N, C-alpha and C positions, 0 to 999 in steps of 0.2 A: 039731630043733636050728634050723633056718631060722624056725620061727614065734617060738622064743624070741628072737633076734636082731630081729625084726621086731617084737615086741611090746615088748622092752627100748629100742629105737630110738622107738617112740610115746612112750613114759615120758620119754626123754631131751629129745624136741621138747616135751612139755608143760611139762616143769621149765623149758626153756632160754626158751619165751614167756613164763614168769613174771617173765622179768627185763626186759621192754619196758619198762617204767617208771623203771628204774634207772638213776643215772650213770654217764659212761664209768669216773670214778674206781674205783666199785663194780665194774663189769665186769672191769676191770684187776685189780683184787684176786682177785678169785675167779678171774679167768683164770690168773693167776700160779699159784695152787694147784694148779687143773687142769693146767696145764703140768709142774709138780714130777711129779704123780700120774703122766701118760704119760711124762715122762722116764724113770720108773723101770718104768711096766709094759709099755712096748713096745720091749723092747731090740732087735729087727731093725730099726726106724727109726732108733734112736737110733745103731746102726754105720754105716748109710748116712749118715747126717748128717755124722757126724765122719770118715767116709771123702773125702765131696764135699770137706769142707773142708781135709782133708789134701792133697787132689788141688791145691785152688784156691787156698789161702792159705798154703802152705807155711812162708811167713815167720814164722806165728805160732808160740808153745808149742803145746803138749799142751795145758796148763792153758787157756790163752788160747781154743785151739778149744772145749773141753769146754765153757766159759764161754759163750761165744759161741752155741753150739748149743744149752746150757740157756735162755738169754736167748729164742732162737728159739722153743722149746716153748713158754715164757712166754707170747709174745706172739701166740704161735699160740691158745693157751687163750683170750684176750681176744677175738682176731679170731672165734671159735667162738662166744662168749656175745655177740659184736655182733651177732650174727645174729638174736637178740632185736629187735632194733629194725629189721634191714634185713628183716624177715619179717612183722613185726605193726604196725611206726611208719607213723605217716602220711608223705605224701609232703613235707610239712615237716620232720618229726623226721628224715626219712633225709636229707634235702638240709642239715640241721642238723648231722647228724654227719659226712656226706663232702662236704668243699669244695671246688671245683675252680678249679686255675690254666690259663686258657687256653681257657675254657670255648666262646668265640666262636667257636674252631677248628672246633667240632662243630656248633653252633646254626647257623651260617653256612649258609642251602641251597645256595648258589653253590659251596662247598667241599666236591664232591661230584664223581665219586666218591671214597669216603674208606677206608682201611684204618686203626684204630684198631690197635695192638701193645700188648698189655698183658702183659707178664710175671709169673709166678709170685711175687709179692710176696702178704704175707700179707692185704692189703687187696684183693686181688683182686675177691673177691666183694662187697665194698661198694662199689666202683667201680663194679663191673659193672650193680648193681642203681639205685645212684643214677643212672649215666648216663642208664638210662632213664625219669627222672622228666623230663628235659628235651629228650631225643629218642629216637625210633624206631630202633633197631638191628637186626643181625643177627648171629648168631653160632652155633657149633657147639656142639652138646649132648652130654655124655657120660654116659650112663645108669649110675645107681650101683647096686651090686650089689645092696643092701639097698631093696628095695621104700619102705618108711617113709622113709628117707632121701631117696630119690630123688621122692616125691612131694613132700616137703616143699621140697627144692631147685628143683623144676619150679616149683612154685607160687610162692617167690619170686621167681624170675627172671620170672615172666611178671606180677607185679602191676601193674606201671608201664608204659603205653605199647602193650601187646600185643607185645613184639618177636618177630622170626621167630628160632625156635630150633630147629638143622637137626640132626638125631640124627647122632652121630658112625658109620659104618660101614667096614667094611673096605676098602671102595674109596676112590678121592680124586676121586671125581665133584664137582666144584665149580660145577655147572651152577645148583643153586638158590642158591648164594651169590653167584652172578653177576646170576643175574636180580634178585636183591633188592635189590642194588647199584646195578645200572640204573635201579630204581625209587626211588633217592635215599636207601637206608639205609644207614649207615655199617656197616663189618662189623669185629667185635670179634674180635680173634682172639688166640690164646694161641701165643707163638713158640718155648717153651722146653722141651720134652717133647721125651724120646728116640721117637719112633715105629718104631724099626727100620730095618734096613739099605735097604729097599725105600723109593725116592722121597726118599731121604733124601742128602746129602752131610757128609763129614765138615770140620769147621772147627773152629779154635781155639775153644775157652770157657776162660778162664783158663789158657791154654797147653797145656791137653789136648783131643785131637781129640775132638770130641763129634757124634754123628748128628744133623743139624737137618734139617728139612724147608724147603726154599727157597722156600715159598710165598709169602711176602710179596712178593720180586723179581718171581717170575715172576706175580703176580697182578696187580702194580702196574703191570707191562707191559702185561698183555693188556688191563687193563681202562681206564689212565691214570689210573690212581686216586693221590691224593696219602696221605702216609702220616705218621701220629702215632704219638710216644710216649705211653702212658697208664700212669703209673709211680704206684701208691697208695701213699703215706707215710702210717704208723700215727703217730700224736701223741696229747700228753696230752687234746686236745678230743675226738679222733676220728680223721678221714682228712684229709690234702691230696693230691690227685690230680693230678699235674704232666701236663699236655697238652703237647707241645712236637713241632713239625714236622719230620721228615728232609729236609734239604736235600738238592738233588743226588742223588736217590733215585728211581726205580732205575737203574741203568747196564746195559748191554749183557750184564755178567758177574755171572748170578744167584749164582756162588758167592763172590765178591768182596762182592757186597751181603749177602750171609747171614754172610760173617764179619763184615762190620761191624755187622750187628746182634747178632751176640754180646760184640763189642767194646764197642761202646757199652751194651750191657748191663752188663757188667763195672763200666763206671764208675757205672751207677745202685745197683749193689750194693754198691759199696765205701761210699756215701753212707749206707745205712743196711742191714748186713749181716746183723745181727739180725731182719730182716723179709724174708729171701729163705726159699723152701721147698728149704729144704738136705733133706728128708728125701724127696724124690722121686729116684727113679734115673735121672740126669741122664745118667752115662757107663755105662748097661747094655750098649749095644750099641757094641762094640769094633772098630777097623780088623782086616782079617782079618791072623789069625796072633796076636792079644795076648788074653792071658788075661781074664778076669771082673776086676773091680777091687775089687768086691762079695762 
């Protein structure tokens, strides 16, 4: 069975790369179809997305939440197909697909050390690969379960500038990250996943207590780093990546800082709610005594 999934993934990757010369409009149309198929084919993830939206946006009707979740799937389909350009396109083609606002905040070598906070919007991968066409960075790397996908993802992320990718592990040793930051590399960090109770604090996310790693605050205090938001917005032409500095951050209160990150992330999500990765189990870990929401 593992071989079946491996070779199926290999075939999908080959077919995907055939789209490298197509227009954004074509990939959007095909992505919409792919999203519709996945909406029907993966009910478990559909349930997670609808549960998250019910918790985070209770003011919406059930139909509004379903429509929003379906659009998210359709946008995810396009984001997946855009990997054809991210993995096979030239540096110039990637830069035409992904435009940055505030790029000088990361290209200025005096703006170091630097933490770039990039939450799980559907353009996350596009932002990360395009980021490396301008500057070499360091990030944590989550190994994929499927070896074929893992190989393709890793090659895609290493295409430009030879970034430092540090495999995630069960412990929280940040020494390799700190060493890279001290060498002038910006740290590209994803702040909005549930990594369990250990090392997390519970802070509100859309009014719901969410287990959140307070790494940004603690690492910024330890290294003296500036902190930037890096939010990828999908557009009709490609992606616009918004880079914005977090002022008066960090403070001496890492819990308050972590709550602030979640609060500001909520604002970004409300700007384009159908582009956030609602299919991940953001509320998997619950405070003591609370039942699972999924």
